N, C-alpha and C positions, 0 to 999 in steps of 0.2 A: 538517543545520542546527537539527533541527526545536529552538525554545528553551522551548517549557513542559512544565511537569511536569501532562502530563495526567494527573490521575487519576479515571477513571468507575466510579463504584458501584453497583451495578443487584444485588439480591438479589431473582429473579425465581421467580416458584411458576407452575406451568405450570396455563392460564385458555383451554384447549378446553371451546365452548360442547357440555356433553355428559352424561347424567343422574347421571355421576362427579362430576361437576365440582361443589363445596361450599362457600359461603361462610357462616361463622357468625359470629357474634359473643361474647369475652370479656370480662367487664370494658369493655362496650364499643370494645374492638378487633377491628379487621378482621382473622379469620383463614380464611384463603384454601386450601383443599384439606385443613383440619386443620391447617396447619401457621401457627404462631405465630413471627415474628420478632420476640423482645424483646429483644434489643441489637443495636447494627450501633456502631462503632466507628473512626475513619476517624485515626489518630494517624502525625503525620507529624515527624520531626527533621530538619532541615535546618544543618548545618555547614557552614562555607564554601563553599556552594553544591550539598553533595555531601548529596544526603536521603534518607532511611532511612525507610519507608513501613511500617507493618504497619496490616493493614486485618483487623479481628475482625468474623466475627458470629457470633451465636448463636440459635438456634431449637429450639421445642418442637413437636413433635407430638401434637398436643390430639386428634386423632383417635382412633376406637377400634381400629385397624386400620394396619398398616405404610403406611406413604407416602414418596415421595420429593421428596426436598428439595435446593433447588437455592441453590449459591454462583456470582454470574455478576459476574465485576469486568472492567472495560475499563483494560487498563496504556498507558504511553507507549511507542508503536514505539521510543524512546530507549531503556527501561529494561529492567535484566535483572531476572528473578524471581532471589530466592535463597534462598528455603526458602516450604512452604508446610505446615499438617498439618490433620487431622480428629480431633477429639476428642467420641469418641461412648460416652455411658456412662462417664466417667471414663476412656479408653482411649483413648491418642493414639497415631493412625498417621501418621509422617511419609512427606515425599517423599524423593528420592534422587536426584542429580543425577550421571547417568551421561556417557558419550559416546554422540552417539545411536543408534547400530549398537546397542551394548549393551543401551541402554533399548528398542531395539524387538524385540531380544531374548526378554529379560524378558517384553515383552506379548504378543509374540506364543506366548510358553508358556502362560501365564495364559487368552489365547482361546481356546485352542487345550481348555482346561480345562470351557470355559462358563460360565465365572464372572470378570466383567469391571463394572469400574464406570467413570463416563468423566470425563475432564478432556479441554479442549479450548482449542484459542490459534485464533486466527481472527486478522483484521487490517481493522480503516477506513481510513478518513482518516489521521487523527492515531494509531487505538487498534488495539493488538490485546486480544484478547477473552479471556479465562482464566475456564473454565467447569469447577465439576465438580459433581455430584449425588451422592446419598447415600437408600437405603433407609436409613429407623429406625424402631423397633418404636414401638407406640403408648405415648404417656407419656416416651419418650423425647426426651433432649438432643440437641442437637451442637453444638459451637464449630467454625466454620473459623477459620483464621487463615494469610495471605500476606503475605508481605512481598517488597518488591522497594526494588531501587537504581538512583539515576538521579541523575548530574550535571546539575542545571538549568544552560542556558545564558542566557545577558544577550542581550535584542533590543531594541530602542527604549528603551534605556535602564531597562530596569528584569529581575526576573524575576520570573515570574509559574507561581503554581501553580493550574490548572484542576482543579477537583473539580467531575466530572458525579454527583448525584442524586438517585435513583432507587427508594426502596426499595418501593414498589409496594404500602405499608402502610404503616397507623401504627404506629411501634417505639417500644415505652415505654421504653427508653434508649438514643438518637439519640445521639450526638455526633461532629462535627468540633475536632481539635487539632493545633493545627499549632504547633510551637515552631523560632523561629530563632536559631541563635549566629552571628554575621559578629564577628571580629575587628577589622574597621575600621571596625565599628560604624555600625549603621543609618540611612541616612536619611530614608527614607519608609519607612509600610508603610500598605497598604490592603486592605480586605476590603468583597467585593458578593455580591449572587447574582440571577440572573435571576427566581427563583422569589420573591424577597424581598418583603414584604408592608412595610407602614407599621409592622404589629404587629411583623413578624420584624425586620426592622430593628435592633431595640432587645437583640434575644437573639444578637446578633452581636458579641462582647469582643472588643476589640484594644486593647494596650498594647506600647508599643517605649520600651526607654531605652536609648542607648549601643548595646548589644554586643548585647543580647537583645530579641526580638521576639516574641508572643504571641497568636494567632487559635484563639476558640472559639467554636463552635456549640451548642448543647444544648437544641433548642425542647419542652418539654413536648408531652403527646399534645395537650391543646385547642390549643395555639400552630401542631401539624401541620393540624389540621382545615381543610378547604376551608371548613366551615360552623358553628355551633354543633348538638354531635351527630351529624354527618357521620363519617362513615369513611371516608372518600377522606383522600390526604394530600398536601398542598401541595408538596410537598417533592420537584420532579420539575425539573429545569435544571440550573444550573450556579453553583458557588461559587469564587470568582475571591481570590485573593489574590497583589498584589502590593507586590517589594518593591525598594527598592537600598542599596547601601552609600556610604559615606563617603569619599570619593578626597581626602586631600591628596597623595598622591603618585601617581605615574603606573605604578605598578606594587605588589604585597604579595606579598611571597615567606613560606611558613611552612615549617617544618620539624618532625617528629615522628619519632621511633621510627626515625629510619633513612630516612626519605621526606620528598622534598620537592615541594610546588605552587606556582607562579610564575604570577597571576592579574596581566595587563595590560591597561590599557584608559585611555591619557592621556583628559584633557578638556581640551576647548578650546581645540584643534589648527584652523588653517586647516582648508577643506574643499580637499581635490584635487579639481582640473576632471577630469571625467572625457569619455573615449572613448567610446560606446555604440554599436554596430551591430545593429541589430534586424534578424537573419533571421527570417523569416516564412513558412510552409508555404500557399501559396493552391491547393494542387490544391483538383478537385473533391469529396474527401472534408470540407474542411471546410466547405462550403458551409451554407448555413441559421444555426442560432444559433450554430455555434463560430467565422465568421468576424465576424458581429454581437457576439460579445462581445470577441472579438479589437480589434476596431474600437473598440468602448468602451472596452477596456483601456487601448490606445495615446492615445486622445484626454484621458486622464487621468495618461497618463505624462508626456505632453509639457506638462502643465501642472506641474510638478514640477521639468523640467530648469531647470538653473541656466544662466543665460547665457554662464558662463566653460567650457560644454559644449561638446562637440563632439558628431553623430550622423549617421546615416543609416539608411534602411530597405533594404531587402535583399527582394524576392519572389521564390518559387521555386515555380514548378509544374512543366509541361514542358519551360519556359525558365528562364531567369532574368532578372530585371528590376531596376534600382534608380532609387531617386526621383532621386540626383543622382548626380554619377559619381564624387565625393568625399565625406570628412565634411567637415558644416557647421556656422560658428559656430551656438549656438542662439540667434539674436537675436531681439525678435522677430516682424520681419517673415518672419524661417525658419521660426518656427513656426508663426505662421498660415500659411503656406504649407503646411508639413507637414500641418496639423489640416486641409486639401484635401483632401491628398493622402492620408489614412488614409482618412477618409470616404469614397474614390472604390474602393477596396481589394475587390476583388471575387474569387471562384473560378474558377478554370480548369486544367485539365488534368491531369497526373500527378505524381509527388515525384520531382524532384530536387533531394537533398537536398544530394548529394556538390557540385552545382553551386554553390547557394548558400552552401555552406558557405565551398567557394574562395574564391567571389566575394571576401564578405567579410574574411577575412583577407587576400587579396590588397588591400582597399582601407585596411586598417588599415596595411599594410607599407606602402605609398605614402604613405599620410598620414604615419607616422616618417620615411620616407627624405626626404622633399621638406619637413621643417619645416613641415608646417601645422596640425600641432596642438601643445601646451605639449612640453617636454620632461619637467618634473615634472609628468603629469598618469596617472590609471588608465585602461587600456584593455580594455575587458569588450562578448564577446559574447554576444547574447542569442538563443537560437534555439529557435524553437517550432514543434512538428508535430504533427501527430494521425496520420501511418501510415508506411508503410515507404518507403525508398527505393524506385525502380521506372523511373526514367529516368536514364542516364550509368552512373557507377559504381552500381552498387546491392550488391553485397558490401559487409556494413559491418566484417568485418574491413579490408580495404580500405581503406573512408572513415576508420575511425580513421587508419589508417596514415599514410595524408595527410593528415589533418589534425593528427596530433601532429608530425609532419615539417617542416607551412606553419608551425603557430604557434610551434614551438621554445621552450614558457614564455616566450615572452613578453607573451601576454596570457594573461585567463583567461576559462573558455565554459562558460557553464550554459545546459543542454539541459532544455526544457519539453517535457515527452509529456502532449500531449491527449488525454484518455481512453486506451482501455481497447488501441486498434488500435495502439499504439506499440510498439516492441520495447526495452523501458524497459530491457535489461540493458544493451543497445547504447550507449543516451543514457550512463546513468549510469557504464558505462567508458569512453567516449570526453570526457564532459566529468570526469570523475577524473584524466583521463592530463592533463589542460589545466588542471589544479589549480582547477578549479571543482566543481558537484555539480548530481544530475538532481535533476527536482520533476516528479513529476503532477498535471498539473491535472484534476481529477473533474469530470465532463459535469453539471453542475448549475447552476441558475439565477443562483447565485453564482461561478459559472468567471470573468467578469471579474476581480471582487474578489479572484480566487486570483492572477489574474496581475498586478494592480497590488500587490498584497501581497509578492510576491516581488521586485519590482521596488523596491520601498520597503526590503526589505531590502537591497539590492547600492546603490543608490541615492547614498551619501554616504562614497565613500572616503575616509579621512585619512589613510594613511599605506599605502606599497606596496614592497612589498621588505623587511620585517619580521624578523628574526632576535633569537633570543635563546639569547646562547651562554653556556656553564658550563663549568668546567676539564674538560679531559678527565680527567686524573688524578683526580680525585673524586667523578664521578659517573657513573653506569651505567643502561641502559635508560630511557634518557630518551624522550620520545612527542616528538609532531612538532613538533619549534622554530624552521621557517621557515615565514613566510605569506607569499604573492603579496598580499594585501589587510588594512587591519586598517579595518573602517566605523567608523562614526558610534555610539554607542548599544551595541555588541557589547562580547565582549572574548575576548581570545586567555590559553589554560589552557595552561602546561606544568608536567608532573608527570616525575620521575625519582627514583632512589633513588641513596643515598648509598653509594659504597665504603665507607668509614667508618662502622659506627653511631654512632660516640663523638664524630665528627667534632664540633663545633659552631656553626662558620657557614659559607657558601656564599655566594661572589659571582656577579653577573651579569652580560653588556654587552649591551646590549639596542640593537640599529641597527633604522634604518627612512628611509625618502624621502618628506619630507612635502612639501607644495604650496609652500612657501617654500625650504628646507635642508632638509641632514638632520639628523635626530635621534639623537642619540648618548648615553648616559649608562652607570653603571654604577651596581646596587643590592646591595646586600648585609643579609643577616639571621643572627642567632645563633640557636641553638635555647631559650638566656635569654628571649630576648624572646617565640619563638612559646608556651614554655612559663608565659609571665606573661599571656598576651593569652587562655589557655585553661585557667585557673582553675575556672573554674564549670563541674564537672566533670560534672552531672546531662545538661547540654547536649551531651555529648560520646558515642558511640556505637563503642567499642571501636577499632583501627586505620584511622580512619576517612580516613586520607590517603594509607594503601599501600591501600587499595580504592579508595580515588580511583585512583590511580595504576593499578591492574589495572582498572578499569574502561572508564577512557580508552584505555590502551595493547590493550586486546581489540577495542573501537569501530574503533579505527584500524587494528590487523591486519586486523579483515574487511573494511575498507572497500579496502584496498592490495590485497586477494587479490580484489577484484572484477575487477580489469584483470590481475591478476598472470597467468603459465600455468607448466607442465612444474615446473620443480623447485623455482622461486620461490613457485609457489600451495602445493608440497605442504609446504615447510619454515613459510609463514606459518599455514599450515593448522594445523600440528603446534604451533605456539608458540603463538596464540589456545585451541586446545584442553586444550592443558597450564594456562593461565593459569584459564579456563571451568571447570576440572575443580578448581583448588586452591582458588579462592576463593567457589566455587559456585554459576557464576552459570548461569543458563537462557540459553543463546544459540544460533545458528544451527546450533551444533557440540552443541551437547550436550542433554538430554531429564531431564525428572524424573519420576521414576516414584513413585507413591504405591501403596502394597501393602497391603489390608486384607484379618486372618486372616477368612476365614469356614470354618467345617464343615471344618479343615483342608484347604482349597484357598487359593487366591492369588486377591481381587479387584485387577485391575491397570487403573491409569489413565496416562495419558501427554502427557506436553506439551512440546512444541517451540516455536521461535522462529521466525517465517514472515519472511519479506523482502519486500519490494516490487516486485523482479522476478523472483522463480524461480519458478515453477511447476513442482510435484513433486507424486510423488502419496505421501503421507505416511501414516504407518498410518491405521487407523482403528479407534475405541473404539467397543469394545460394550459396551450395559450393558441392566439389567431393565426399563430406564425410559427418561424421553424422552433423546432423543436427543446424540448430540454427537461429533464426530470430528474429527481434528486435521487441517489442511491449512497449506499456504502462497501467498502471493497467486500468484496467477493473470496475467500481464502481459497479456492478450489476452482479450475476452470475445465470444463469438460465437455464432450457429444454424450446424450444419451435418446433413449427412446425407454419409456413406460408406460403404464395405466392402456387408452386405448384409442391407438396408440398415439401418444402424444411424443413429440421431436424434442429436441431443447439443444442450442446451439449458440455453445459460448463464446461469446466476443471480445476476447481480455482485453485486446488495447482501447476498448471502450468499457471494458468491464460494466458488460452489459449482455443481453441474453436476446436469441430470435426464437420463437418456436411455431410449429407449426401439426398438424394432426394429417395421420392417412385413412382414406374411408375404402375401402374395399371392405369383400366380400369373407368369410370365413373360409380357410383351405386356401389362399393366395399366401404365396411367398415373395417374400420382396427384400431385394438384393438392399442390405444396409453399409457395405463396404466391400469393397474390391481393392486391392494393391496388384497387381502384375509384377513389382519388383519384386518386395520381401515373400509373393506366393497367401499371401493371409486374403481369406473371404469370409467375410458373416453373411447369414442368411438368417429372416425370421419367420415362420410360420403361425398363419393369422389362425384364432379359433374365435368363435363366437358365445353371447350367453346363451344359458340352456335354452331360451326362448324370447321372444322378440319383448321388449318393453312395453306395456299397454299403455303407458303414458307417454312414454316419449316417442313411442311406434316407429322405435328404430332396434336395430340388433347393435350392440356394441361389440368394437371385435379387440385382441389380444394377443401378444405372443404366448403362443401354446410351446413352440419349440423354436429353437434357435442353433443355428449350426456353424461352429466355427472351425474353420480348415487352414493350413499352411501345405498346399500344392509341392512345394520343395520338399516336405520333409515327409511326404505323404502321412500326415496326421488330419485325425478329423474329430471334433467333441463335439457331441449331440446332448444338449440339456433341454430337459422337459421339465413340466414342473413335480413328476415322481422319480426321476432319476437322473443320472452323469453317466454317458456311454464314451470311452477313450478307445479310437481306434487307431491301428496303426500297422505296419509290415507286420508285427509279431502276431498281433488279434486284438480281442477285444479286451476290456474293464470297464467296469461295472459298478456304480453308486451307488445309494440312495442318499438321500436330503436328511438322515437321519443319522449319517455319518457326521462325524469331526475329523478330518483327515487332511495333512500333506502331501500330495505327490510332488517328488521333485526327482526330474529328468534332466539331461542335457538338453532338450529340445521342449522340455514343457515343465512349467510348473503351474502345480493346480494347490488349491486351498479350499476344504469345504465346511463353513461354518453353519452348522449343524441348523437346519429348518428354516436358515436366514438367507444364506447368499455366498457366492461363491466367486474366487479371483482366480483370474487365466491368464497365464502369459504363453507366446510362442517364441521358443529363440532370443533374439535381440527386439522382437516387433513391440508395439503397443500390447498394455495389459486391461484385460477386459474386466467388469465386477461385474456380476448378474444376480442380481434380486430376487425372492421365490417371494410370490404374492398366497397367501394361502388363504381361503376364506371356509366358510361353514360349511363342510358336507351335504346337507342337509339344503344350502340357501336356493331357495325357487328361481333364480336366475344366475348366479354369477358362477363363475371357475376359479381355479388358480390358475396365477398366470405369472409370466417372465417380464423381470424389466433389464435392459443392458445400458450400461455405462461403459464410457473408452478412454482411459488415461493415458498417458503420453501419447499420444495422436502421433504425436509430430516424431515418431520412431517408426513411421511409416511413409512411404515416399509420397513426390508430389505428382507422380499418376495416379493416387489413390483416387477412389471414385464409390458412388454409391448414396443411397438419400442421406446417410449421415460421412461416411465417408470424403465425399466432395467440399464438406466444411470443414477438413481437417488444415486447408489451405489459409492462408487469413484474408479475409474478407473485410468488406469497409460497409458502411453504412451511413444514410443519414435522415432525420426523422425531420417533417415539417410539416404546419398548420395543425395541431393539434386542436382537439374541439370535443365537445361531451359526444359520448356515445349513447346508445339506447342504455347501457348503465352507467349510472353517476360516477361511480366509483371506476369505471373502466373506462377511459376515454379512447377516441378513433385519432388515427392521425395517418399522413403520406411519408411513406418510409421510402428514399431515393436508393436502388440497391440495382449496381449495373446501368447506369443511367434508364433505367426502368421506377413507376412511381404505381408503390403498391399500395392499396388500402388495409393497417393494421390499427389493431386495438391492443392496449395496455394490459394485461392481466397477470395472470400467476399460475406458473405448473407446480407437480411435486419433483423432489426431490428425497426418493426413499432410500436410499444408501446408506444412511446412518441410521433411517429409524422408517424400518421395511413397513411400519402397520400405520403410522401418520403421518408420514414425511414432511418437508420442511417446502416450505412456497420460496419456489423462485419468479422476484417477476420477472417477463419479457414483454418482446413485441411479438404478436400470435400475427400471423400471414396463415389468409383464411383460404378456400378452397385449395385445398391438398394440397397449399405453398404453391401454386400456382405464382411464378413469377421469381420466386426464391431458389426453387429448385432446376437444375438443367431440363429442358424438355417438359413433359407432363409427370404425374406418377405412376401411369400404367408402364409407361417405360421400364420402370424397377422389378415390374412383378417377372420373375421367371419360374422355370418349370418345377424344381426340385432341393433340396435344403441343401446340395453340392453341387 
């Protein structure tokens, strides 16, 4: 549902402090590390909302030796790359889009020969990053060209292009050019930039007349400078273009070369009253900034609720609480009372998500059955959670089934996942099955604005049950043509293929339910009308409506695939893959391979399309200099220690992980977490195998006992593979792993999942998951052991330390000089961390939280020698005398 065309251009030169780093000046242009970027152009052509973007960057090596040059671009998550090429000294090396597995095999074949270059895809809030680097000789030039396409989505009455500009040096020839062609006519066009000074304001050229719009931004070198004769660039920020089209009719139908696109956005309709249920997670994990920002957002939302609307709040922790027993009208008196209620929302207990959802659905059902809400109204459920269900029905598949059966297509469900501790796949599937969508709310200072912004998108329904029907005997392969709601300021887009390419016209019947009556009309368009509108051929790029249809079809097939299973999922995958290959789109099912011949070998690079909620170990891209590797978004970020013992440190801002082992003797107790502010400590005692492994000639060690304490609460919990003991001022309580129990006290929450794992939280601090690993009792070598996973570590103070605790604060690192290691599938590299160079290896460690038996592979950079150089001090500094 992302509405922005978000294009972020960054051409980065590695800038690590070392004796090799060089800044020179050529013609008063800053040259970084010998590389001068002398041209950069962003050329966007938008035709009927479909954007074709070409990014070109040219650089020259002004040094006297080979240098690495980077091309680094951030793209909208909703965009598909269609082409990439590098031209070095007049020779062009193109990219080829292939099925993902075939691309991976080609890449691994090149890696095995030790000749690789780097191409990366990664994701941020709204963007995905594409990076390529190449080594060029002294005096050589390189031209990078990247092409991607996207359908612009309308939101709040405008289409928006968001271009992040950050070349990091003065560029002799820098230009942004945007050409827009809209057959309906352009009604408004504006451009602005966060970095635009008064002097630069005059550099923005903007013109539009009827169907055509043009924006250009081409600052001279002097205009780019932060001061006279400075070599630093002002170009660092956002460049934004917004526009909308003329709307003399509710819709616009266009036919080109046997394909059609239909835009539907009626104006001046009365708003539908809405019935909104806010289902809010108030479990202990929401305490602190999360619940504060939720309260802040809800108060803002209450200011926007209309008097004709009905609403209610449902809160779920271990139990489910409602503000009112039924939906109530948004009168000024009720809104004042609601504000008092929202200000008093606080956190407590576990996560009974199922109970909260079912209560909300039951309340909406009762309101409709009892005629408590208008018949002509839109009913919406907005659910916010930051964790995973662990009370009541906690199996996510069972929750999905029950929710879908209860809603029965009557209401729209929007799921908001706060932070990285949610099961985003589950939230997304459940929302899509109920005609809604999921959105991740990023834990940051603007989380309240993110929540409010999402509500603004869905706060003004104008129509419900909208259908756009076309003659079945005339069209084929039509995209989604029925919609639960149409929201003010948005637009519905349907595309399809005509069965007869020579067909001259097409008729559409549109139906929907409005606030006062039903909407129904018939619209017709013929090819000659469209052809007349598209006489300005210089604005048209190829078969754009056909490509728009393909883009929209692939996007919707991938969305359907999320909640599909079995044969249906296989068929959707096959169809989306065929279209991705035919139209040369890099999608989650395809990859782009760039091959550069060098000395009769191949340098290969691979680019993948990440997804929001899928964690997978994607291929690693190795190269001769600064690092890059390909990966997909990881849904949950945490720190953990498991196995013998393997430490995994998530680095959310890089969507990556670092890992290391600690090798100590059985009986040693390691300090894992120590927070003097909250009083929480976690220590672990090592046990060894029953005997030395003769094959490896080592004795593996594991955690056989964990001690978690809160000295402020005089509370201690001891966990072994046999039992769990809680000790406080009143005495001791012991459970075994054969128990399935939930303990909830004012200062302690403990959930034991029989023979599998337990969840523990103390006060308002972090939560811990402890996984039980059981082996065959008569195993000649191994013993039962424990794994520790820390969730919501941000709730501990900045003074937290320990082998795990020191990494609860934000950390940063860079990877350089990837090269083949002893294992062809695990390249080595240099990590820059706190100005230190560490030798690391790309590998995998196991996450056993979801699957204690087999685990899930997590890709990470492995730091050798007991984490030397990564951890503060040396590992023996963390050996303590006892568990508490």
